C-alpha positions, 0 to 999 in steps of 0.5 A: 500500500505504501508503495502504491501511495508513493508512486504518484508522488514520485513519478507525477508530482516530482516529475519536473524535478526528475526531468531537470535532473535528467536534463542536467545529466544529459548535458553533463551538468550536476545541479540542485535538482540532481541532488533532490532527485538523488534523495527522492529516488534513493529513498523510494527505491530502497524503501520499495525493496525493503517493503517487498521483503516485508520490512517495515523500516522504510522512507516513503515519508522522506521521499514524499516530504522532499517532493512536498517541500520543493513543490511548496517552495516552487509555488511560493516562488511562482507567486512572488514572481507573478506579483513582481510581474504585475508590479512591473506592469504597473510601473510601466503604466506610470511612464507617460508616452508623450511630454509637453515640451516647452520651446520658444514660449510655447508648448508642444506634445512630443514622444517621450523618446524625443526628450533630451537632458536640459530640455524644459517640459510642462506638467499640469495637474493630474499628469505624470512627470515624464522624467527626473528633473528640477522645477524652474517655475511653479509650486505644487504637490507630487504623489510619489507613493508608488515609487517611495511608499510615501502616502502623503503628497510632497510639497515641491517648489522652485529648485525641488527635484521631481522623479519620473512616474510621480503624479503632479496633484496640484498646479502647473510646473515647468521642469528642466530635465536632468535624467531622461530615458533609461537614466530616470529613477523609474526606468532604473527601478524597472530594470532592477526588478526585471533583472531580479526576476530573470536572473537566478539568485546567488543562493541557487548558484552557490547550491549548484556549485556545491552540488557538483562536488557534494552529489558525486561525493555522496554517491561514491561514499554510498557505493563504498559503504 
C-alpha cells in the first residue's frame, strides 16, 4: 500500500524535478535538482525493496516530504514572481508616452523618446512627470507613493527635484530635465526588478556549485559503504 501511495508522488508530482535532473545529466551538468532527485529516488527505491521483503523500516515519508517541500517552495516562488510581474506592469503604466515640451514660449506634445537632458517640459495637474528633473517655475504637490511608499503628497517648489512616474496633484510646473530615458529613477527601478526576476539568485548558484562536488561525493561514499 505504501508503495502504491508513493508512486504518484514520485513519478507525477516530482516529475519536473526528475526531468531537470535528467536534463542536467544529459548535458553533463550536476545541479540542485540532481541532488533532490538523488534523495527522492534513493529513498523510494530502497524503501520499495525493503517493503517487498516485508520490512517495515522504510522512507516513503522522506521521499514524499522532499517532493512536498520543493513543490511548496516552487509555488511560493511562482507567486512572488507573478506579483513582481504585475508590479512591473504597473510601473510601466506610470511612464507617460508623450511630454509637453516647452520651446520658444510655447508648448508642444512630443514622444517621450524625443526628450533630451536640459530640455524644459510642462506638467499640469493630474499628469505624470515624464522624467527626473528640477522645477524652474511653479509650486505644487507630487504623489510619489508608488515609487517611495510615501502616502502623503510632497510639497515641491522652485529648485525641488521631481522623479519620473510621480503624479503632479496640484498646479502647473515647468521642469528642466536632468535624467531622461533609461537614466530616470523609474526606468532604473524597472530594470532592477526585471533583472531580479530573470536572473537566478546567488543562493541557487552557490547550491549548484556545491552540488557538483557534494552529489558525486555522496554517491561514491554510498557505493563504498
